[in-house]
C-alpha positions in Angstrom: -13.5 -29.0 -32.2 -14.5 -30.8 -35.5 -17.6 -28.6 -35.8 -15.5 -25.5 -35.3 -13.1 -26.5 -38.1 -16.0 -26.8 -40.6 -17.4 -23.3 -39.7 -16.4 -19.9 -41.1 -13.9 -17.7 -39.4 -16.8 -15.3 -38.2 -18.6 -18.2 -36.6 -15.5 -19.7 -35.0 -14.5 -16.4 -33.5 -18.0 -15.6 -32.3 -18.3 -19.0 -30.6 -14.9 -18.7 -29.1 -15.6 -15.3 -27.6 -19.0 -16.5 -26.4 -17.4 -19.5 -24.7 -14.7 -17.3 -23.1 -17.4 -14.9 -21.8 -19.5 -17.9 -20.5 -16.5 -19.3 -18.7 -15.7 -15.9 -17.3 -19.2 -15.4 -16.1 -19.3 -18.9 -14.6 -16.1 -18.2 -12.7 -17.2 -14.9 -11.4 -20.6 -16.3 -10.4 -18.8 -19.1 -8.6 -16.6 -16.7 -6.7 -19.6 -14.5 -5.8 -21.6 -17.5 -4.5 -18.6 -18.8 -2.6 -17.9 -15.4 -1.0 -21.6 -14.7 -0.1 -22.1 -18.2 1.2 -19.0 -18.0 3.4 -20.0 -14.6 4.6 -23.5 -15.7 5.4 -22.4 -18.9 7.1 -19.9 -17.0 9.2 -22.4 -14.4 10.2 -25.0 -17.0 11.0 -22.6 -19.0 13.2 -20.6 -16.2 14.9 -23.4 -13.6 15.3 -26.9 -15.0 15.3 -26.2 -18.4 17.0 -23.6 -17.1 19.4 -25.7 -14.2 20.5 -28.9 -16.3 21.0 -27.1 -19.1 22.9 -25.1 -16.5 25.0 -28.3 -14.7 26.0 -29.9 -17.9 27.3 -26.6 -18.9 29.0 -26.5 -15.5 30.7 -30.0 -16.2 32.2 -28.9 -19.6 33.5 -25.7 -18.3 35.1 -27.7 -15.6 37.0 -30.0 -18.2 38.4 -33.1 -16.8 36.7 -35.9 -19.4 36.0 -36.3 -20.4 32.4 -39.8 -20.7 30.8 -40.6 -23.9 29.1 -40.9 -22.0 25.8 -38.1 -19.5 25.1 -39.0 -16.6 22.9 -36.2 -15.9 20.4 -36.5 -13.6 17.4 -33.1 -14.5 16.0 -33.3 -18.3 15.6 -36.0 -21.0 15.7 -33.9 -23.9 16.9 -32.9 -23.3 20.5 -32.8 -25.9 23.4 -31.6 -26.0 27.0 -30.7 -29.4 28.4 -30.5 -29.7 32.2 -28.1 -31.6 34.4 -30.2 -34.8 34.0 -29.9 -34.7 30.2 -33.5 -33.8 29.6 -34.7 -30.8 27.5 -36.0 -28.3 30.1 -36.6 -25.3 27.7 -36.8 -24.7 24.0 -37.9 -22.3 21.4 -41.5 -22.6 20.3 -40.8 -24.5 17.1 -38.7 -27.0 19.1 -41.2 -27.5 22.0 -41.7 -31.2 22.8 -38.9 -32.4 20.5 -35.9 -34.4 21.5 -32.4 -33.0 21.8 -31.1 -31.7 18.5 -27.7 -33.3 19.1 -26.0 -35.4 21.8 -22.6 -33.8 21.6 -21.3 -31.5 24.3 -18.3 -29.3 24.6 -15.2 -31.0 26.0 -13.9 -30.1 29.5 -11.4 -27.6 28.1 -13.9 -25.8 26.0 -17.1 -24.0 27.0 -18.4 -23.7 23.4 -18.2 -25.8 20.3 -19.6 -25.6 16.8 -20.5 -28.5 14.5 -22.4 -29.3 11.4 -25.0 -32.0 12.0 -27.0 -33.6 9.1 -29.0 -36.2 11.1 -30.6 -33.9 13.7 -34.1 -35.2 14.9 -36.8 -33.5 12.9 -34.3 -32.2 10.3 -33.2 -35.3 8.5 -33.2 -33.6 5.1 -31.3 -30.5 6.2 -27.8 -30.1 7.6 -27.7 -27.8 10.5 -25.0 -25.5 12.0 -25.2 -26.3 15.7 -23.6 -24.4 18.5 -23.3 -26.0 21.9 -22.4 -24.2 25.1 -21.7 -25.9 28.4 -22.4 -24.1 31.7 -21.3 -25.0 35.2 -23.8 -24.1 37.9 -24.2 -25.2 41.6 -27.0 -27.5 40.4 -24.8 -29.2 37.7 -23.8 -28.9 34.1 -26.3 -27.2 31.7 -26.0 -27.3 27.9 -27.5 -24.8 25.5 -28.0 -25.7 21.9 -28.7 -23.3 19.0 -29.0 -24.2 15.4 -29.7 -22.8 12.0 -29.9 -24.5 8.6 -26.6 -24.6 6.6 -26.5 -22.0 3.9 -27.1 -23.8 0.5 -24.5 -23.6 -2.3 -26.7 -21.2 -4.2 -27.2 -19.1 -1.1 -30.5 -17.6 -2.2 -32.9 -18.2 -5.1 -33.0 -14.4 -5.9 -29.2 -14.2 -5.9 -28.9 -17.2 -8.1 -31.5 -15.9 -10.5 -29.7 -12.6 -10.7 -26.3 -14.2 -11.4 -27.8 -16.5 -14.1 -29.7 -13.7 -15.7 -26.8 -11.4 -15.7 -24.5 -14.1 -17.2 -27.0 -14.8 -20.0 -27.3 -11.1 -20.8 -23.5 -10.7 -20.9 -23.0 -13.9 -23.0 -25.7 -12.8 -25.4 -24.3 -9.3 -25.7 -20.9 -10.7 -26.3 -22.1 -13.1 -29.0 -24.0 -10.3 -30.9 -21.1 -7.8 -30.5 -18.5 -10.3 -31.5 -20.5 -11.5 -34.6 -21.0 -7.9 -35.8 -17.4 -6.8 -35.0 -15.8 -9.8 -36.7 -18.3 -9.4 -39.6 -17.3 -5.8 -40.1 -13.6 -6.8 -39.8 -13.9 -9.6 -42.3 -16.1 -7.8 -44.8 -13.0 -6.3 -46.6 -11.5 -9.8 -46.8 -14.7 -11.2 -48.4 -14.6 -8.3 -50.8 -11.0 -9.1 -51.7 -11.8 -12.8 -52.1 -14.8 -12.1 -54.3 -12.8 -9.7 -56.5 -10.0 -12.2 -56.9 -12.5 -14.9 -57.9 -13.8 -12.7 -60.7 -10.3 -11.7 -61.9 -9.1 -14.0 -64.8 -6.2 -14.1 -67.1 -8.1 -12.0 -69.6 -9.0 -9.3 -67.1 -5.9 -8.6 -65.1 -6.4 -4.8 -65.0 -8.9 -5.1 -62.1 -7.7 -4.7 -58.6 -9.1 -5.6 -55.2 -10.6 -2.9 -53.0 -8.2 -1.4 -50.4 -9.8 -0.5 -47.0 -9.2 2.9 -45.5 -8.0 1.6 -42.1 -4.3 1.2 -41.7 -4.3 -2.4 -40.5 -3.3 -5.9 -41.6 -6.2 -6.2 -44.0 -5.1 -3.0 -45.8 -1.6 -4.4 -46.1 -3.1 -7.6 -47.4 -5.0 -5.8 -50.1 -1.9 -3.7 -51.1 0.1 -6.9 -51.3 -2.5 -8.6 -53.4 -2.6 -5.6 -55.8 1.1 -5.6 -56.0 1.0 -9.3 -56.8 -1.6 -8.6 -59.5 0.6 -5.9 -60.9 3.5 -8.3 -61.2 1.2 -11.0 -62.6 -0.2 -8.6 -65.2 3.3 -7.5 -66.2 4.5 -11.1 -66.4 1.5 -12.1 -68.6 1.9 -9.1 -70.9 5.6 -9.9 -71.1 4.9 -13.5 -72.0 2.3 -12.4 -74.6 4.8 -10.1 -76.2 7.4 -12.8 -76.0 5.1 -15.3 -77.7 4.1 -12.8 -80.3 7.7 -11.8 -81.0 8.9 -15.4 -81.1 6.1 -16.3 -83.6 7.0 -13.3 -85.8 10.7 -14.1 -85.7 10.1 -17.8 -86.5 7.5 -17.1 -89.2 9.7 -14.7 -91.1 12.4 -17.2 -92.2 9.9 -19.9 -92.7 7.8 -17.6 -95.0 11.0 -16.7 -96.9 12.0 -20.3 -97.3 8.6 -21.3 -98.4 8.4 -18.5 -101.0 11.8 -19.6 -102.4 10.7 -23.2 -102.7 7.4 -22.3 -104.2 9.0 -20.1 -106.8 11.5 -22.8 -107.7 8.7 -25.4 -108.1 6.8 -23.1 -110.4 9.8 -23.0 -112.8 12.0 -26.0 -111.9 13.9 -25.8 -115.2 15.0 -22.2 -114.5 15.7 -22.6 -110.7 19.3 -22.5 -109.4 18.9 -25.4 -107.1 22.4 -25.2 -105.5 21.9 -21.5 -104.8 18.4 -22.1 -103.4 19.8 -24.9 -101.2 22.4 -22.5 -99.8 19.7 -20.0 -99.1 17.6 -22.7 -97.4 20.6 -23.6 -95.2 21.0 -20.0 -94.2 17.3 -19.8 -93.2 17.6 -23.1 -91.3 20.7 -21.7 -89.5 18.6 -18.7 -88.4 15.8 -20.9 -87.3 18.2 -23.1 -85.3 19.7 -20.1 -83.6 16.3 -18.8 -82.6 15.2 -22.2 -81.3 18.5 -22.6 -79.4 18.1 -19.3 -77.7 14.5 -20.0 -76.9 15.4 -23.3 -75.3 18.2 -21.6 -73.3 15.7 -19.0 -72.0 13.2 -21.6 -71.1 15.7 -23.6 -69.1 16.8 -20.6 -67.2 13.2 -19.5 -66.6 12.5 -23.0 -65.2 15.5 -22.8 -62.9 17.3 -25.7 -64.4 20.2 -27.0 -62.3 23.7 -26.0 -63.4 27.1 -27.4 -62.7 28.7 -24.6 -60.6 32.4 -24.7 -59.9 35.3 -22.3 -59.4 36.3 -21.0 -62.8 38.9 -18.5 -64.0 36.8 -16.2 -66.2 40.0 -14.8 -67.8 41.0 -18.3 -69.0 37.5 -19.0 -70.3 37.5 -15.7 -72.3 41.0 -16.3 -73.6 40.2 -19.8 -74.7 37.0 -18.7 -76.4 38.7 -15.9 -78.2 41.4 -18.3 -79.4 38.8 -20.6 -80.8 36.7 -18.0 -82.6 37.3 -16.6 -86.1 37.2 -12.9 -85.4 35.0 -10.7 -87.7 36.7 -7.5 -86.4 39.9 -6.8 -84.6 39.8 -7.8 -81.0 41.9 -6.1 -78.3 42.2 -8.0 -75.0 43.2 -7.0 -71.5 42.9 -10.1 -69.3 44.3 -9.9 -65.7 44.9 -12.9 -63.4 42.8 -13.7 -60.3 39.4 -13.3 -62.0 37.9 -16.5 -60.4 34.2 -16.9 -60.2 31.8 -19.7 -59.2 29.5 -20.7 -61.9 28.6 -22.9 -64.9 31.2 -23.1 -67.6 28.8 -23.3 -70.5 26.6 -20.5 -69.3 29.5 -18.1 -68.8 30.9 -18.9 -72.2 27.4 -18.3 -73.7 27.2 -14.9 -71.9 30.6 -13.9 -73.3 30.0 -15.0 -76.8 26.6 -13.2 -76.9 28.3 -10.0 -75.9 31.2 -10.4 -78.4 28.8 -11.3 -81.2 26.7 -8.2 -80.5 29.9 -6.1 -80.4 31.2 -7.4 -83.7 27.8 -6.8 -85.4 27.9 -3.1 -84.4 31.7 -2.3 -84.3 33.2 -0.1 -87.0 36.7 -1.7 -86.8 37.5 -3.2 -83.4 36.2 -4.8 -80.3 37.9 -4.5 -76.8 37.6 -7.2 -74.2 38.7 -6.7 -70.6 38.6 -9.1 -67.6 39.8 -7.9 -64.2 39.2 -8.5 -60.4 37.9 -5.4 -58.7 36.8 -4.9 -55.0 35.4 -8.4 -54.5 34.0 -8.7 -58.0 35.1 -9.9 -61.4 34.5 -7.4 -64.1 34.0 -8.4 -67.7 33.9 -5.5 -70.2 33.1 -5.8 -73.9 33.4 -2.5 -75.9 33.0 -1.7 -79.6 33.7 1.4 -81.6 30.3 1.5 -83.3 27.6 4.1 -83.2 26.7 3.3 -79.5 23.3 3.1 -77.8 21.4 6.1 -76.6 21.0 6.4 -72.8 17.2 6.1 -72.9 17.5 2.8 -74.8 20.1 1.2 -72.6 17.6 -1.0 -70.7 15.4 -1.5 -73.7 18.1 -3.5 -75.5 18.0 -6.2 -72.8 14.4 -7.1 -73.5 13.7 -10.2 -75.5 13.4 -9.8 -79.3 14.6 -6.3 -79.1 16.4 -4.7 -82.1 17.3 -1.1 -82.4 16.8 0.8 -85.7 20.4 0.2 -86.7 20.0 -3.5 -86.3 16.6 -4.1 -88.0 18.2 -6.2 -90.7 17.4 -9.7 -89.6 20.2 -11.2 -91.6 22.8 -9.3 -89.5 20.9 -8.3 -86.5 20.9 -11.6 -84.6 17.9 -13.2 -82.9 17.1 -10.4 -80.5 17.7 -12.8 -77.6 21.4 -12.6 -77.0 21.6 -9.7 -74.6 18.5 -10.9 -72.7 20.2 -14.3 -72.3 23.5 -12.7 -71.2 21.8 -10.6 -68.6 19.8 -13.6 -67.3 23.0 -15.6 -67.0 24.7 -12.8 -65.1 21.8 -12.5 -62.7 21.7 -16.3 -62.3 25.3 -16.0 -61.1 24.3 -13.3 -58.6 25.8 -10.6 -60.7 24.7 -7.8 -63.0 25.0 -6.8 -66.7 24.5 -3.3 -67.8 25.4 -0.7 -70.4 27.8 2.0 -68.9 29.1 5.2 -70.3 31.8 5.1 -72.9 33.5 7.8 -75.0 32.9 5.7 -78.2 30.5 2.9 -79.0 28.7 0.6 -76.6 30.3 -0.6 -73.4 28.7 -3.7 -71.8 29.9 -4.4 -68.2 29.2 -7.7 -66.4 30.0 -7.8 -62.7 30.1 -11.2 -61.0 31.0 -12.0 -57.3 34.6 -13.1 -56.8 34.9 -16.7 -55.7 36.1 -17.2 -52.2 39.7 -18.2 -51.8 40.2 -22.0 -51.2 41.1 -22.9 -47.6 
């Protein structure tokens, strides 16, 4: 078993199939030998011995004289014992030999069969002995006939045939299994070799897909689908790293330029004004870093404090705390209870409202309501809106539409991505839906089950 564990799948399956075939051949050979041996022993006892003994007994019962040497073509061991217990006739090979056995049939039987392994002259061979007792006017006569017991292998030719046939079958099975398993596993080896050569810098390669519709083809398709997702994830992370670097570099470059200009002409610099500009740049850097940390925590699956919360109360409290930049119209209905993390839900709402205020012309509408087992949060603005073809694009990280390219007012480009990720983390959705005016963001979260 230990050796099999250290071998390849092809070798293990080949050895297993060969062992099974060897056991099968051994079992069939054993059954054949047992059947042939039983048949030969039965025929030897019931036919040959019985007929030979019966023929001699027939002569004795008719009173015919018996020659000292009995001619028998069927068996070589044949003896006739007279009433005085002496051998009076025998087949030629038994002439002059003592009685082959001393047992006689009992009174109630005329014939009995036994296996004798210590017969005189046959000490190394067990014999099937048939004894027949005859009653005549001159006394009781006993006729013995014997044949060697059929050996377990029956016959050397039969044994050689069975062994040779078994070896041929096991050999053919071994070769066939090795080739069949090899052809079956060749696609797996090709997939494994291709995967070993694929690196993070060469994710466009794919493993070969076999033409047969089987488990290996499904494995290859699954591997290619996994590589597709991996390539998309790597490209997304690369874009994310590039965009993050660009967004972080821009305020740092602007701040450095301002400081360098002030240091070149310190007597002409407006240091309070420059300090305020630096604070604005630092605020932007802090906002970007905060959003990046939030995304990293959610990507890492950080634990959150989930509890039943009334989303309407959270939204109302947050609106009461905020200093509105545009007019805010609210429609908050009772019963909008969800299960989630308070800080994350507040973050999702504030991101949506901040985005709406940046693009609204004059007002923002906020609505919270329960609806068919869900809690719906809508944030609408009366701004220019978002084209249908760009509705999914705005949820990508560091995405800004042409109308929001100004980095001073366009946000970090991470707010909507964070809001959608929070909605999905709460088993909900966030999407842009049709609106007659402006953009309409709709978040749908599962309604919390009623307490018992």
